[in-house]
MIKOLVO-199952 format. One record per residue (C-alpha): x negated, y negated, z negated. Coordinates in pm, 1 decimal. Layout:
r east X north Y up Z $
...
//
This chain:
r east -776.8 north -2709.9 up 1796.1 $
r east -972.5 north -2452.8 up 1593.3 $
r east -752.7 north -2512.2 up 1292.1 $
r east -430.9 north -2444.8 up 1482.5 $
r east -590.6 north -2132.4 up 1636.2 $
r east -677.8 north -2007.3 up 1286.5 $
r east -322.8 north -2075.2 up 1169.6 $
r east -183.1 north -1890.4 up 1471.2 $
r east -413.1 north -1593.2 up 1404.3 $
r east -309.5 north -1591.9 up 1037.9 $
r east 59.6 north -1599.9 up 1127.1 $
r east 12.5 north -1321.9 up 1379.9 $
r east -173.7 north -1109.1 up 1122.0 $
r east 98.4 north -1177.9 up 863.7 $
r east 369.9 north -1072.6 up 1109.8 $
r east 177.6 north -756.9 up 1203.8 $
r east 136.4 north -676.0 up 833.4 $
r east 507.0 north -714.6 up 764.4 $
r east 598.5 north -494.9 up 1061.9 $
r east 342.4 north -232.4 up 955.7 $
r east 477.4 north -227.6 up 598.6 $
r east 837.5 north -201.4 up 722.1 $
r east 742.1 north 90.2 up 949.3 $
r east 560.9 north 264.0 up 662.9 $
r east 863.9 north 221.4 up 435.4 $
r east 1081.1 north 378.3 up 704.0 $
r east 845.5 north 675.6 up 743.8 $
r east 824.3 north 725.5 up 367.1 $
r east 1203.1 north 708.7 up 337.3 $
r east 1238.9 north 969.4 up 614.4 $
r east 994.1 north 1190.0 up 420.2 $
r east 1221.0 north 1174.8 up 114.5 $
r east 1056.6 north 895.4 up -83.7 $
r east 1257.5 north 632.4 up -267.9 $
r east 1109.9 north 284.5 up -213.5 $
r east 1090.8 north 105.8 up -550.0 $
r east 903.2 north -209.0 up -450.2 $
r east 732.8 north -374.1 up -155.1 $
r east 481.4 north -656.6 up -140.3 $
r east 465.2 north -660.5 up -518.3 $
r east 247.6 north -937.9 up -658.0 $
r east 136.5 north -902.1 up -1016.6 $
r east -126.9 north -1094.5 up -1213.8 $
r east -359.2 north -793.3 up -1187.6 $
r east -324.5 north -747.7 up -810.9 $
r east -95.1 north -684.1 up -518.3 $
r east 66.4 north -355.0 up -417.1 $
r east 207.2 north -308.0 up -67.4 $
r east 454.3 north -27.5 up -146.0 $
r east 557.4 north 165.5 up -455.9 $
r east 749.7 north 479.9 up -367.6 $
r east 877.0 north 770.9 up -576.4 $
r east 932.6 north 1133.9 up -486.4 $
r east 1007.5 north 1401.3 up -743.8 $
r east 771.5 north 1325.8 up -1033.3 $
r east 514.0 north 1121.9 up -835.8 $
r east 485.0 north 747.1 up -812.9 $
r east 290.8 north 666.2 up -493.5 $
r east 101.2 north 338.8 up -482.1 $
r east 67.0 north 287.3 up -107.9 $
r east -175.3 north 52.9 up 62.8 $
r east -88.7 north -22.2 up 426.3 $
r east -364.1 north -93.6 up 677.4 $
r east -304.2 north -173.0 up 1044.0 $
r east -630.5 north -100.6 up 1222.7 $
r east -756.7 north 19.1 up 1560.8 $
r east -861.7 north 358.7 up 1425.1 $
r east -858.1 north 573.9 up 1114.7 $
r east -1224.6 north 511.1 up 1027.9 $
r east -1163.6 north 135.2 up 1010.0 $
r east -850.0 north 187.0 up 800.1 $
r east -1029.3 north 410.5 up 549.9 $
r east -1334.6 north 187.0 up 527.0 $
r east -1128.9 north -129.0 up 465.1 $
r east -1058.9 north -42.7 up 101.2 $
r east -1347.1 north -88.5 up -142.5 $
r east -1336.5 north 71.2 up -487.6 $
r east -1273.0 north -264.0 up -652.9 $
r east -946.6 north -308.2 up -464.1 $
r east -823.6 north 29.9 up -588.5 $
r east -919.3 north -63.4 up -945.5 $
r east -706.3 north -377.8 up -914.9 $
r east -415.0 north -168.4 up -787.7 $
r east -462.3 north 69.5 up -1079.9 $
r east -443.6 north -223.4 up -1323.8 $
r east -138.4 north -361.0 up -1141.7 $
r east 54.4 north -31.0 up -1139.2 $
r east -33.9 north 25.5 up -1506.1 $
r east 118.0 north -313.0 up -1585.6 $
r east 423.0 north -238.5 up -1367.9 $
r east 488.7 north 98.2 up -1537.0 $
r east 428.1 north -44.5 up -1886.0 $
r east 730.0 north -271.7 up -1836.3 $
r east 947.6 north 12.0 up -1702.1 $
r east 962.9 north 293.8 up -1960.2 $
r east 1181.7 north 506.9 up -1730.7 $
r east 876.9 north 547.0 up -1502.9 $
r east 638.7 north 659.7 up -1777.7 $
r east 677.3 north 1030.3 up -1696.8 $
r east 571.4 north 986.4 up -1331.9 $
r east 224.4 north 1090.8 up -1216.8 $
r east 56.5 north 804.7 up -1032.0 $
r east -103.1 north 872.0 up -693.7 $
r east -288.6 north 627.4 up -469.9 $
r east -214.9 north 666.5 up -98.1 $
r east -310.6 north 496.7 up 224.1 $
r east -86.6 north 455.9 up 525.7 $
r east -276.3 north 372.6 up 841.1 $
r east -84.0 north 207.3 up 1121.1 $
r east -274.8 north 278.2 up 1440.7 $
r east -187.3 north 154.3 up 1790.7 $
r east 91.2 north 346.1 up 1965.6 $
r east 125.6 north 605.5 up 1685.9 $
r east 346.0 north 665.6 up 1387.7 $
r east 183.5 north 565.4 up 1058.9 $
r east -50.0 north 827.5 up 915.9 $
r east 5.0 north 898.8 up 546.2 $
r east -312.5 north 994.4 up 358.6 $
r east -215.4 north 1111.1 up 11.9 $
r east -437.9 north 1084.6 up -293.6 $
r east -700.2 north 874.5 up -119.2 $
r east -839.8 north 740.4 up -448.5 $
r east -837.7 north 857.0 up -810.8 $
r east -889.5 north 650.3 up -1120.7 $
r east -1200.6 north 745.1 up -1312.1 $
r east -1157.3 north 877.3 up -1662.3 $
r east -1234.8 north 669.3 up -1972.4 $
//
């Protein structure tokens, strides 16, 4: 019984995540972003959304949480470092993206609200 409950919870969380990511893509598109990739899995890590606008490549992490504090606190530094390694690998194989500045954003999907887009939520440390 517990196993099937865990599987049901996992499926429900997966469905909520997919809906949240779709909603975030829609909001980004309405804001003028071009969606380049979603749910991108690379050896270095996973990226929820890669979107471009003007000369910026936004690496967007989507979090569906009850409130903004929980969304912001759900991303440790190590997860951003993995995303940095993943986007570096992604761009390295796409020379036409080399001139884009890379920005790390968070989109929080909160109950009964449009997703909140927090730009530049993390910056890679220098060498």
